[in-house]
N, C-alpha and C positions, 0 to 999 in steps of 0.2 A: 504493500500500500504506500509506503514511503517513497519507493522508487518511482511509482506512477505519478507522484506529485511533483517530481523534479522536472523542470523544463530547460534548465541550463546546466551544462557540465563542462567545466574547465579543468584540464589535466596538464597545465603548463606551470605548475608551482615551482618545479625544480629545473625548468627549461630556460636556457639563456637565449634571448632574442636580441638582435641588433643589426645595424647596417654593416654590410661588407663592402668590398671595393666596388661592387656593382650589384646593388640590390639589398635585400633584407632576408635574413634567415634565422632559423631557430635550431638549437642542438642541445645535447646534454641530458635529455630525458632517458629514463631507463625502462619504461613500460614496453613490454614485448607483445602483449595481446590485450584485447578489450572484452574478454569473456565476462559476461554479466551485463553488458551494455544493452542487451536485448530486453532487459527488465524495465528500462526507462522508456516505455513506449509512448510517453507524451513529450519526449525530449524535442526541443525546438532549436537549441544551440549546442553544438559540440565542438570543442577545441581540444585537439590531441596532437598538435604538430610538435616536431622536434624530438620524437621518441624513437623506438626501435620496432615499430609495428610492421609486420610483413603481410598482414591481411586485415580487412576491415569489412565486417558483415553488418549492414544496417537494414537488413530486410524487415526487422521488427521495429524500426525507428522511423517510420514513414512520415512523421510530423516535422522532421527537421527542416528548418528554413535557412540555417547558417551552419556550414561545415568547414572546419579548418583542420586539415590533416597533412599539411606540407612537411617536407623534410623527414619523411619516414621511408624505409626501404620497401615500399608497397609493390611497385612495378605495375599494378593494375588497380582500377577503382571502378566499382559499380554503383552509380547513383540513380539508376533507372527507376527505382522505387520511390525516390524523393521528389514527388511531383509538386511540392510546395517550396522547393529550394530556391532561394533568391541570391545567396552569396556562397561562393565556393572558393576555398583556398587549397590548392593541390600542387603547390610548387615543389620541385626537387624530389619527386618520388619515383622517377624513372619511367614515366608513362610513355608508351609508343602510340597509344590510341585512347581517345576519350569520347565516349558516347553521351551526348547531352540532349538527345532528341526528345526525351520525356520531360525535361526540365524547362517547361515553357515560361515559367515565372522568373527564371534566372536573369539577374541584372548586372551582377559583378562576378568576375572570375580572375583569380590569380593562378596562372598555369605556367609560369616561367621555370626554367631549369629542368625541363623534361626533355624527352626525345621526340616530341611531337613535330611533325613536318606540316600538318594541316589541322585546322580547327573548324569544324562544321557547326555554325550557329544559325543555320537556316530555319531551324524550328524553335528559335529563341527570340521571339518578337519583343521581349522586354529588356534585352541586353543593352547596357549603357557603357560599362567600363570593362576593359580588358587589360590586365597587367602581363606583359611578356618580357620586359627587360632585355636580356641578352640572347634571345632566341632567333632562329631562322625559321619562319613559319608563314604559311598562307592561311588567311582567315576568311571564311565565307559567311556573309550576312545577307539579310533580306534587302532588297532595293530601297525600301522605305527608311532603313536605318543607316544607310551608307554615310550620310553627312552628319549624323548625330552621335555616333559612337566615339568614345574617348579611348585611345590606346596609350596607356602609361608605360614609359620606358625608363623612368628614373634618370640616372646619369649614364645609362648604357646606350649603345648604338646597335640595336638589333636589326636584322634584315627581315622585313616582313612585308606582305602585301595584303590588301583587303579587297576581296572580290565580292561584288554584289550580284545576287541572283534573284529572280522572281519566278513565280509559277507560270508555265506556258498556258495561255488561254486557248480555247477551242478556235476562236476566230483568227488567231495568229497562224494556224496551220490549215485552216479550212480551204484556202485558195489552192493549195497543192494537193488536197485530199490525201494526206499522208497516212499510210497504213503500215503497221509493224506487226509481224506475226512470225512464229508463235510468240505468245507473251504469257507467262515467262518462257525464256528459251534456255537451252543448255549449250548446244554447240553451234547452231546455225540460226541466223535471224534474217528474215526477208523484209526489205523496205520497199514499198510501192508508192508511186505518186499518181495523181489523176491526170497529169499532163506530160507531154513529151519534152525532151530536151536533156541537156547535160547538167548534172548536179554534183556538187562536192559535199559529201557527208562525213563529218568528223565526230567520232564517239570517244569521249574521254570520261574519266572519273572526276570527282570533285577536286582532286589534287593534281589534275592535268595529265594523268598517266593513261 
């Protein structure tokens, strides 16, 4: 009953945080796992950065709105169940991929110091601030947000690009009567148009591959 009443949990009492030559980081914590955190099912704020966590299971903490778990040797992070998440700090945890497609309320993210080459924010219409500091990364946002997002780099000189994308409307492709089949496809895809002529079709992933 006491655990259910707790909405804020800070585990940074013995953690040292401060500015480095380029950015801000935390270290010195000794916690290796968060067994028992599942009992705090009304938790809204969790800060556990700067420890020795190798995994973080938040499947029973779906009310979290702020999560700060940076500077842990996690290498992966699943926040898909946190549909109320507004702020995420996941810097320096060795991420190569970060799926934020379910976090539509997210407005602030600290994700510097990882191994991310791209950051897909196309399903995050509330995003306002991105901290990347010293990273080389491509960031994808909705067209409507292209001019309003703030990218914080501190005193660093990262290499980044912001690409804006919008949904393709039916009237945009109606003129050529474009047909793609089968959908989904495994090995072979056929693309047909309703008019003759020569067309150049380029298919890429979000990170340009």
